[in-house]
N, C-alpha and C positions, 0 to 999 in steps of 0.2 A: 504494500500500499504506500502510495506516495503522499507525503505530507506537504502542506503549503505553508509558506511563511505567512505571518499575519497580513503583510501588505499584499501578497499574492491572493490571499483569501478574500480580502476586501475588493480587489480588482475583479475577482471571479464573481462576487456578489453583485457588483455594479454591472457587469456584463449580463448577469441573470436578470437584473432589474429592467434592462432595456432590450431584452430579447436577443442577447449575444451579438449586438451590433456595435463594434468598437467606436465607430464614429459618433454614435449616440451617447456613449459614455463621455466623450469630449464635449458634446453639446448639452449635457445634462444641466437642468436649471433648478434641481432640488437642493438649493443652497442650505436649507434647514436640516438636511439629512446629516447625521453625525459622521458619515463616511465620505461626504462630499470632498473635503480637502485631500483625501487619500485616494480618490477614485482613479487616478492615473497610475497607481501602483507604486507611488513614491511619496516620501514625506514632503509636506509643503515647505517651502523655503523659510517661512516664518514660524516654523515649529519651535516651540519653547520646551526646553528640557526642564522638568520638575525634579529637583534633587532634594535630598535631606538638607544640604547646605542652605538651600533657598528657604526652607521652612525654619531652620535654626536662625538664620539672619532675621527673618520676619518676626519670630518670637522674641528674640533678643531686642529688637527695635521697639516692639510693643511694650516690653517690660520697662525699658528706659523711658519711653513716653509716659507710662503710668506713674513711674517714680517721679518724673519731673512735674507732672500735673497735680500730684498728690491725690490721685483718685483711689 
């Protein structure tokens, strides 16, 4: 059994959605679909990585803001 990467699985789902017509995936207008940015089988350029460091920095900044405002 062949396994698909997550991006290839998304591409396959998009093809299924438009009747297996690759041109229709390109022309897709379902911008509210959560798969829309990934429909071409690639990560979008504006893809943001969410890391633990990001959460730690946000938490630390919030703690400092609370301390400074006396809340």
